[in-house]
C-alpha positions as MATLAB code, in Angstrom:
seq = 'MTDINKVIDDMPSEVYQRLLSAVELGKWEDGSVLTDKQRASTQQVVMLYQARKLNQTDHFTINSTGQVNELSKSELKKQFKGEAIAEFKEQDL';
ca = [
     -64.837  -38.238  115.288;
     -65.537  -36.602  111.919;
     -62.956  -34.113  110.666;
     -64.851  -30.903  109.854;
     -62.212  -29.928  107.304;
     -62.859  -33.122  105.328;
     -66.607  -32.511  105.540;
     -66.149  -29.006  104.119;
     -63.723  -30.199  101.430;
     -66.173  -32.899  100.288;
     -69.336  -30.792  100.597;
     -71.140  -30.216   97.281;
     -72.153  -26.627   96.567;
     -75.830  -27.703   96.568;
     -75.552  -28.748  100.216;
     -73.877  -25.440  101.063;
     -76.732  -23.559   99.354;
     -79.308  -25.509  101.392;
     -77.478  -24.807  104.641;
     -77.124  -21.131  103.742;
     -80.844  -20.922  102.995;
     -81.676  -22.595  106.303;
     -79.547  -20.083  108.217;
     -81.022  -17.123  106.341;
     -84.655  -18.246  106.674;
     -84.416  -19.944  110.065;
     -86.067  -23.099  108.770;
     -85.257  -26.226  106.804;
     -86.579  -26.878  103.300;
     -89.497  -28.878  104.735;
     -90.572  -25.819  106.744;
     -89.512  -27.039  110.180;
     -87.885  -24.327  112.276;
     -84.202  -24.593  113.221;
     -83.491  -24.742  116.910;
     -81.065  -22.154  118.269;
     -78.384  -24.840  118.486;
     -79.022  -26.010  114.901;
     -78.887  -22.460  113.602;
     -75.623  -21.705  115.401;
     -73.877  -24.876  114.229;
     -75.225  -24.537  110.679;
     -74.041  -20.936  110.567;
     -70.558  -22.042  111.643;
     -70.452  -24.628  108.835;
     -71.616  -22.008  106.313;
     -68.942  -19.552  107.443;
     -66.231  -22.217  107.333;
     -67.325  -23.237  103.830;
     -67.227  -19.604  102.713;
     -63.752  -19.116  104.165;
     -62.311  -22.315  102.689;
     -64.036  -22.698   99.333;
     -65.326  -19.295   98.212;
     -62.962  -16.480   97.377;
     -65.289  -13.738   98.564;
     -64.410  -10.069   98.628;
     -67.891   -8.581   99.057;
     -68.871   -6.533  102.103;
     -69.620   -8.619  105.209;
     -68.562  -11.929  103.682;
     -65.978  -14.292  105.134;
     -62.576  -14.217  103.430;
     -60.031  -17.029  103.114;
     -58.382  -16.090  106.429;
     -61.699  -16.457  108.251;
     -62.106  -12.712  108.777;
     -65.149  -10.638  107.846;
     -64.605   -8.372  104.837;
     -65.554   -4.866  105.883;
     -65.386   -2.413  103.016;
     -65.094    1.299  103.671;
     -67.810    3.694  102.557;
     -65.611    4.884   99.659;
     -64.951    1.286   98.557;
     -68.683    0.559   98.569;
     -69.374    3.720   96.548;
     -66.785    2.631   93.950;
     -68.329   -0.847   93.814;
     -71.804    0.500   93.042;
     -70.834    3.588   91.047;
     -72.974    4.010   87.960;
     -75.534    1.384   88.937;
     -79.065    2.705   89.010;
     -80.877    1.850   92.211;
     -84.296    2.720   90.809;
     -85.750    4.243   87.674;
     -88.772    6.483   87.613;
     -90.960    6.982   84.608;
     -92.742   10.253   83.971;
     -96.151    8.690   84.665;
     -94.879    7.545   88.088;
     -94.262   11.143   89.185;
];
């Protein structure tokens, strides 16, 4: 039986990106739709990769302990403070 930890440790980032895209879009690169079982297992691999190899601290990402990062409203405001969401020009008004 294949050790999933070894698979994750040896997985190139390009493969992770392809799996992530498949989970997000619900289809493989060739356009074929993921079955429910494929999507669930691919999502588990993506989450395990994120927990083990990516040191993520963004909202709703998986941290190194395998937990979902949930930032408070005030933390999110601090994170995006000063960033313009949209700009309007006078002719747009």
